[in-house]
N, C-alpha and C positions, 0 to 999 in steps of 0.2 A: 635519372638525369631531368627528368620532367620536373621534380620536386626541385631540384637546384635553378631552373628556368623559371619556375614560378618566383620564386622569392626575387630575383631580379627583375621580372615583369611586373608584379606586386606595386603600380608606380602611383602615387597620389601628389604629384608636383603642385602644391598650392601655392601660388603665386599671390602672396598675402604683403604685397611690397608698398609701403605706403608712410604718408608724414602726417600725423596726428596733431589738431590744435585743439582738443578735448581738455587738458590740463595746463596750468602753469609753465610756461616755457621758461628757460634757465638756457646761459650759454653754458657753452662744457666746461666743467670747474668754475663755474661764474656762480653758485649756489651755495652759501654760507650756512649749511645744515647746521643747526645746533644739534650736538649729541649723535650726528651722524655715525650709523653703525659702521663695523671694522669691516674688512674683506673687500671683495670686489665683486663687480657683475659680469657675467659672460652672457653674449647675445648673438643673434645672427641678425646680420646685416646685409643689404643688395645695393652696393656701389658701383659706380662707373669705373673707379681706382682700383677696385679690390681685386683679389687675384684668386677668384674661387670660380665655381662654376656657373657660367653664364645663364641667364635666363631671360624671357622676355616679359617686361613689366605690363602693367595695363595701358600704359599710353602707347603700347608697340615699341618703347625702346628696349634696349638690353641693358643689365648690369650685371655684376658677379656676386654670388652668395659666399659670405666669408664670415668667420667668427671673429668677434670681436672681444674685447674687454675692456670695462673702464672703473673707475672708482666710484663710491656711491654718490658721489656728486654731478656724474655724467663726464668730469673730466679726464685726462689720459686715455686718449680712446687708441688701444692698439689694433692692428689686425694682426690674428695669429695663423690663422690656415685658412684652407676652402671649407664650405659648409656642404653636406648632402642631407639636412634636414628635409625630411619628408619626401626624399627623391627615391627612396629605395623600400619604404614600409608605407602601409595603409593609415600608421597609427602616428601619433606624435611621439616619435621615439629620441631616447636619448643618446642620438647621435657624438654627441660630445659629452663630458663631464668633467668635473673637480677631482683634484687628487683629494683624499682626507685632510691633509693638511692646509690645502687653500693655496698652495704654490705653485701646482702644474695642472694643466689642462689636457685631455687626451680626444684627440680627436680621428676622423678617417678621412684619408685622401687615395686617389685612386687616377689613373690615365689608361689611356688605349691609344696606341700608334699602331705598332705592327702586333702587338699582345697585350693582355691586359695586365694590370698591376694594381695591389690593392697593399695600402699601408696602414697601419696603427700608428698614429703619430703622439709624441709626446714633448712639450713645450713650456716652459717657464711661463709665469702668467705675464712678463713683463717682454714676452717675446723672444727671449734668450735660450739656447740650449735646445735647438729642435732635434729629436731623434726620430727616425722612422724604421719599423720594424714590419718588415713585408709579410703578409698574409697570404695564404693559400687561397683566399676568396675576399670578397667585398663585406667586412662587418657592417651589421646592421643598427645594432644597439650595443652599447656600454656601458659596464658597471665595475668601478674601480674597489678593489678590496680594501677593508677598513685599517688593515695593516700596511697600505700601500706597496704591497710587492708583487701584486698579480691584477689582471682586468680581466672579468669575463665579458666575453662578445658571442654575440648572435651572427654566425656564420655560416654560409652554404646550409641553412635550416638544421643546424647543430648546436650545441652551447659548448664553444672553446674556452679554456684558461690561458692567457696567454703570461710566461712570466716576463717580466718588465727588466731584467737585468741581462738574460739569455736571450729572449725575443722568441723561446719556443713556445708555439702552439698546441695544447694539446686537446684532443678531442674528448668531451667529458661523456658525451651523451651518445655519438656513434650511431644512430637509428635511420638508416636511408631511406625507410618509407614512413617517417614521421617528420613533421614540421616542427621544430621549436623555436621559441624566440624569446626575447625582450628579459635578460637573464638581470638578477638582482642580489646583490649580497645581502646576508644578514649584518645586523649590526654587530653581533660578536665574532664574525669573522669565519664562522663554521659550517654554513650552510649557503646555498644559492637557491633562490625560487626562481620558477620561469614558466612560459607558457608553452601549450600544446595546442596547436589548431589543426582540427579534424575537416577535410574537405568533401564537398559531393563528389563520387566519383565520375558524375556525366557534367556538371557545371562547374567544377571546382570552386564553388561558393566555399566560404568556412560557416561550417554549419553548428558546430558546437567547438569549446575550448575547455581544456584541462589548467588548471594551476597546481604545478609540482614543485616537490622541495629536494634537494639531495644534498649529500655532504659535499664540501669543497673538492675533494678529490673524485665525485661523480657517483659515489658509492651510495648504498641507502636511500634510493629514488622510491617516492611515494607521491600518490596523486592526492592532494587535499579537496579539490572539488572538481566536479565535470558542470558545467553550465550550456545550455543552449546558445545560440549565436555566437556574437564574438567578443571577446574578451582577450586583452585588455586595449580599451582607445587610451590609455595614457599609461607609462610606466608604472610597473608594481611598485608599492611605496610600503616599507616595512615602519611598523612603529619602533620609536626609539627603542622601547624595552625588548623587541624582537618577538612579541607575542600575537601580534595581527598585521595583515599585509592589508592594505585597501587599495581598490584596483574598481575599474570601469566597466560595463559591459554591455552590448548591444546585444536585445534577445531575438533579433531576426539575423537571419545569415548575412555574411558580408557577400556581397557589396550592396545589398539596401540598405544604404548609408541613410536616409531620411528617416529614421525611426530612432527614437530618440535615446538617449544613453543613461544609465545610473550610476552611482556608487556605491560599491559593497565593501565589508569586511570581511575577512575568514580569520579564523583562529588557527594558529599553527602549529598547535598540539592535536585538536582534534577535529579540525574541517568545518567547525560551524559557521556559515554563513550568516552574516547580518546585512540586510538592505538598507544603508543609510539615507539615500534620498528616492524618492518617489514621485518624479515631476512627469505628468505625460506632457506636457508642454514645451519643455526645454531640456538642452542637453547638458546635464551635470557631469565634469570631466576635471581633469589636470589636479587631483588631489594630492595633498604634501602635507606632512605633519608638523606640528609644532615640534620644538627639540623636546620640551616636557612632556610630552606624549598625551596632552589634554585636549588638545584642540588640531581640526582639520582644516586646512584652507583650500578651496577650490572654485572654478569657474561653473556659473549657472545662466543660462539664458544671456549670455554677454555680459555679466557682472562678475565682481569678485565676491565671495559669502565664505563663512565660517560657520563650522557647528561642532559641539562638543564630540568626542571620539566615538560615542555611541549613536550620533544622528541628531541627539536633541540639541534644543537651542539654538536652529540655524538663523543666521543673520546676514542680511545683505550689507557688506560692507562699502558699496558703490551703488548708485541708482541712476546714473544718468543715461536714458536710454537711447540718448544719440550717438554713443560710443560702445563699442563692443570690446570687452577685454579677458582676455586667459592669459595662461600659463603664471599665476603666482607664486613666488619663492620669498621663502622668510628670510631676513638677514640672521645672521648667527646670533644677536641677541634677541631676537624675534620682536624687534620693535617697529621694524618698517617691514613694506613688503614691496618685490618690484612685479611688475606685469607688462605685459603688451597691450596696447590699446589702440583700435581702430575707428576711425571718423566713418561713419555708417553712409554719410552723404559723398564723402570725396573718396573713400578706401584709403585714405593716407594712416599711417600706422607707426608709432614711436615706445621707446620704453619709458614707462614711466615709473615714479616710488611714490608711497602714501604711506602714513602713521598704520601700525597693526590695528586701529580702530578705524581706520578708512578716511581717514580726515588728511590735510596737506596733502593732495596729489600735486605731483610735481614732475613735470615733463622733462627727461635727461636728455633726449636725443633729437628734440624738434629743430633745434638750430644746427644741425649737423648735416651734410647730403647724405642722400639714402633714405632708404625703406627699411625699417628695423621689425624684427619678428623674434620671439622665444629668448627668454630671459632667465638665467640661473644663477642666484647668488653664491659666492663661496662657502664652504661650511666654516671657516674661519677668517 
């Protein structure tokens, strides 16, 4: 029971609620981008008229945190459902995700009146056809299977698989004394990677982490690596060929949050680990792969960077020190990157896009009401 309670008590509500002026502003849908990428951008926004979780902003007013989707030019912004981003995990979890075909989004909803209820929700990207699958607890992280038929969730500190057609939630790990988290499907649909967090019995700090693999039915569980500290501070990211997983780790026990994080890769066959970044002054985090598997885009010290898959040729794509940037996400054709940008002076935040080489930064949400955070480009 203590383990389950801990999963709901570990809370870091980062009220990163802002509106930025650091990149070129465009009216929603008013940006005629030449050669704009296909797909849509999902993001989290806190707005007075939204229907999500109510939080207090930096100026002591309230707004509601919700998931929105928009075109790559900032137009057609649609509210899809509530956001519990960073409310139930101490990391930047994928508490919503795109379907593999880019047509739907899965997210979490919950209510507490006389009793507690939680749902895994599915909705079309245009806001139509909402379906709600009731869960036995509050899902934390979500990963949609590549074949589109199932969703892996981090639920009650175990890894579950939810059948989309039937709504059945099957516990794959069923380990009452172990906390498992952050499931991530392999590109070939055959395996699931996930985290195991080990806690100090007296302080409950997370002292070490395992990255594990298992078949999609829960069999053949193996531990790839064990590392001191808390891994991962961002979702596990498989390479497109399934040979490697990149992750983020902080060497000190959680909640010693002021130690820096670095990005690592682990070979999914032999567990060989390579430290890709080694920066004592900045947090390196939010890694994601280019579709060809040759590059990794990530955030470091408030800027967006790119490096080769082996950690070489690290390049800063942005250099404006007056603004902090995180959560880069590549467009389906890899020509553009969306990211969240915060004005370091005003703490205002928006969703921006830029070319993959760091040029042509454009603010997509600066002229819309609300404060925006965390963006994810659709896979198609």
